C-alpha positions in Angstrom: 254.7 181.4 148.5 253.4 180.4 145.2 251.6 177.3 145.1 253.2 174.5 143.3 249.3 173.0 142.2 248.2 173.6 138.7 245.2 176.3 138.4 242.0 174.3 137.7 240.3 174.9 134.7 236.3 175.3 134.6 234.9 172.5 133.1 232.0 174.4 130.4 229.1 172.6 128.7 231.1 171.4 125.6 233.8 169.6 127.8 231.1 167.4 128.9 230.8 164.1 127.2 228.5 164.0 124.2 225.7 161.5 125.8 225.8 164.4 128.8 225.4 167.3 126.4 222.7 165.4 124.5 220.5 164.5 127.7 220.6 168.4 128.0 219.5 169.3 124.7 216.9 166.7 124.5 214.8 168.4 127.4 215.3 171.6 125.4 214.4 170.4 122.0 212.7 167.0 122.1 209.5 167.8 124.1 207.2 168.5 121.4 205.0 165.7 119.6 206.6 164.8 116.2 207.0 165.9 113.6 207.4 170.0 114.3 205.7 171.8 111.5 208.8 174.4 110.0 207.9 177.6 109.2 204.8 179.4 109.5 201.5 178.5 109.1 198.8 176.6 111.2 199.6 173.2 113.1 197.4 170.4 111.8 196.6 168.2 115.1 197.8 164.7 115.0 195.8 161.6 115.0 193.7 161.2 118.3 194.5 164.9 118.7 191.8 167.9 118.9 193.1 171.5 118.6 192.1 171.9 122.3 194.8 169.2 123.2 197.5 171.7 121.0 199.7 173.7 123.9 200.6 176.6 121.8 202.4 178.2 125.3 205.5 175.9 125.3 207.9 177.1 122.8 209.3 174.4 120.0 213.0 174.9 120.8 214.2 176.7 124.2 216.5 179.1 122.0 218.5 181.1 124.6 221.4 178.5 124.7 222.0 178.9 120.8 222.7 182.6 122.0 225.7 181.5 124.3 228.6 181.5 121.9 229.2 180.3 118.5 230.4 176.9 119.5 227.8 175.8 121.7 225.0 177.5 119.6 226.4 175.4 116.6 226.4 172.0 118.8 223.1 172.5 119.8 221.7 173.3 116.5 223.1 170.1 115.4 221.6 168.0 118.0 217.9 170.1 117.7 217.7 169.4 113.8 219.1 166.0 113.7 217.0 164.6 116.3 213.8 165.4 115.4 211.6 165.1 112.1 210.1 168.0 110.5 207.3 168.6 107.9 207.0 171.9 105.7 203.7 172.8 104.9 203.5 175.6 103.5 206.4 178.4 103.9 209.0 177.4 101.8 211.1 180.4 102.0 211.3 180.0 105.9 212.9 176.8 105.2 215.1 178.0 102.5 216.5 180.7 105.0 217.3 178.3 107.9 221.1 178.4 108.3 223.6 176.5 107.2 223.9 174.1 110.4 220.2 174.0 110.3 219.5 172.6 106.9 223.1 169.9 107.2 221.5 168.7 110.2 217.8 167.6 109.2 217.9 164.1 108.7 213.8 163.4 108.5 211.4 165.3 106.4 208.1 165.6 105.4 207.0 167.5 101.9 203.3 168.2 100.9 201.6 169.9 97.8 203.5 173.0 98.2 206.6 171.5 96.7 204.7 170.4 93.9 203.5 173.8 93.1 204.8 175.4 89.8 207.1 178.5 89.8 210.5 179.6 90.4 210.8 178.3 93.9 210.5 174.7 93.1 213.8 174.9 91.8 214.7 176.7 94.8 213.1 174.2 97.3 214.4 171.4 95.6 217.7 172.5 94.9 217.9 173.1 98.7 217.0 169.8 99.7 219.7 168.1 96.7 222.6 170.7 98.1 222.2 172.2 101.3 220.8 168.9 103.3 223.8 166.3 103.2 222.6 164.8 105.9 218.6 164.2 105.2 218.1 160.4 105.4 214.2 159.9 104.8 212.1 162.0 102.7 208.3 161.9 103.2 206.7 162.8 100.0 202.9 163.3 100.2 200.9 165.5 97.7 197.8 165.0 96.3 197.7 161.0 95.3 196.4 161.6 91.7 199.8 163.4 91.6 201.9 160.7 92.9 199.8 158.2 90.8 201.2 160.3 87.5 204.7 160.4 89.0 204.9 156.5 89.4 205.4 155.7 85.8 208.9 158.0 85.7 210.6 156.3 88.9 212.7 153.9 86.5 214.1 157.3 85.0 214.9 158.4 88.2 216.8 154.8 89.4 218.3 154.6 85.6 220.0 158.2 86.5 221.9 157.0 89.7 225.3 155.4 88.5 225.4 151.8 89.1 228.3 152.0 91.4 226.2 154.6 93.8 224.4 153.6 96.8 220.2 154.1 95.6 218.0 155.5 98.3 215.1 153.0 99.0 212.1 154.0 97.4 208.5 152.9 99.6 205.0 153.6 98.4 202.8 153.9 101.7 199.1 153.3 100.6 196.4 154.2 103.5 193.2 152.7 101.9 189.9 155.1 102.6 187.2 153.2 104.6 184.0 153.3 102.5 180.9 154.7 104.3 178.7 155.7 101.7 176.5 154.3 99.2 177.6 157.0 96.3 181.3 155.9 96.4 181.9 154.2 93.0 185.0 152.0 93.1 184.4 151.5 89.3 184.9 155.0 88.7 187.8 155.4 90.8 189.6 152.7 89.3 189.4 154.1 85.7 190.5 157.4 86.6 193.6 155.8 88.5 194.4 153.7 85.4 194.2 156.9 83.3 196.7 158.7 85.7 199.2 155.9 85.9 199.0 155.8 82.2 199.6 159.7 81.8 196.3 159.7 79.2 195.4 163.4 80.3 198.9 164.7 79.6 199.5 168.0 81.5 195.6 168.2 82.0 196.2 165.5 84.7 198.5 167.6 86.9 196.8 171.1 86.6 197.8 173.6 89.3 200.9 171.5 89.9 204.1 171.1 88.4 205.1 168.0 85.8 205.5 165.2 88.0 208.1 163.7 85.7 210.2 167.1 86.5 209.8 166.6 90.2 211.0 162.9 90.3 213.8 163.6 88.9 214.7 166.4 90.9 214.3 163.8 94.1 217.4 163.9 96.0 219.6 160.9 95.4 221.9 161.0 98.4 218.6 159.9 100.9 218.4 156.9 102.6 214.8 156.2 101.9 212.0 158.1 100.2 208.5 157.3 101.2 205.6 157.9 98.4 202.3 158.0 100.8 199.0 157.8 99.1 195.4 157.9 100.3 193.3 156.1 97.8 190.1 154.4 97.5 190.0 150.6 96.7 189.2 150.8 93.2 192.6 152.9 92.8 194.2 150.5 94.8 193.0 147.9 92.3 194.1 150.1 89.6 197.9 150.4 90.7 198.0 146.5 91.1 197.2 145.9 87.8 199.6 148.7 86.7 202.5 147.1 88.6 201.6 143.5 87.0 201.4 145.2 83.3 204.8 147.6 83.4 207.9 145.8 83.4 210.3 149.0 84.3 208.2 149.5 87.5 209.2 147.6 89.9 207.6 147.6 93.0 207.1 144.5 95.7 204.6 144.1 97.9 205.6 143.5 101.6 203.7 143.0 105.2 206.5 145.1 106.9 206.0 148.5 107.8 208.6 150.1 106.1 207.9 153.8 106.0 208.6 156.8 108.2 205.3 158.2 107.6 203.6 157.2 110.5 200.9 153.8 110.9 197.4 153.4 111.2 195.1 156.7 110.2 191.5 157.2 111.0 188.8 156.5 108.4 191.6 154.1 106.6 192.2 150.8 108.2 193.6 149.1 105.2 196.9 149.5 104.3 199.5 148.2 101.7 203.2 148.6 102.0 205.4 148.5 98.6 209.2 148.5 98.3 211.2 149.0 94.7 213.1 145.7 94.0 214.5 146.1 90.3 215.3 142.5 90.5 211.8 141.8 90.7 209.6 139.6 88.6 205.7 138.8 88.7 203.7 135.3 89.2 200.2 134.6 88.8 199.8 136.0 92.1 201.6 139.2 92.2 204.5 140.8 92.4 207.7 138.6 94.2 211.8 139.4 94.4 213.7 136.8 92.3 215.2 136.2 96.0 211.7 134.8 96.9 211.6 132.4 94.0 
């Protein structure tokens, strides 16, 4: 006798509600301290962490689930790369060779000197950010501070290149000030040097070994929500930056007490911290930068 009850279908992973699948994925992909280093190269310990604390026996991702089938692989990859933040130290080629799903899912990425070195790879890496990372929301830019200082005057051209009717990324200057420990630290010298870098006094000699800061600024992705410029400098350089901002009518940074940056908080040996954000309606009074909304 044939049963009149319909055959019960076995539930698969993708039949589970998204919140249940994501809880499973979080166990597989979110057990490492953030940010995760992409590509090969030595992992640098986080603050208050030593090399002995780094456990290399546990994989960054448990990748067996990627090989179950194409649908599960795509779903798991999307979560793994969107739920974590990443940093790109050295291996640009491995990053550019990531699959389309992984690149399209990355939301938070920190880049360093490697993305400012001259050569043909520069176009490839910045084209990858712009064309293959549509979900990228937060870009932390942290090359040598003397390079970022030379890039600041060109930010007005970056914003001018974005049509008025299109959304613009929020731009944040995240400055960590070195503590003073030694009598041979000379604020006057670093003040003079920082002013020369901000005014482009040295020309191409000022970025020897790096790509032209103006070129890199104009390559920055315009579709992201926020770009953090992270600088580590002494008090003399901070003074020079404030003087430059006061004197420059087309560089619209406003200092804030809020912690806007996604680059992390307090750093060892850098107790003082300043945060600025770009506000094109900014004006200055006798005490520093304010926005028109605060007048």
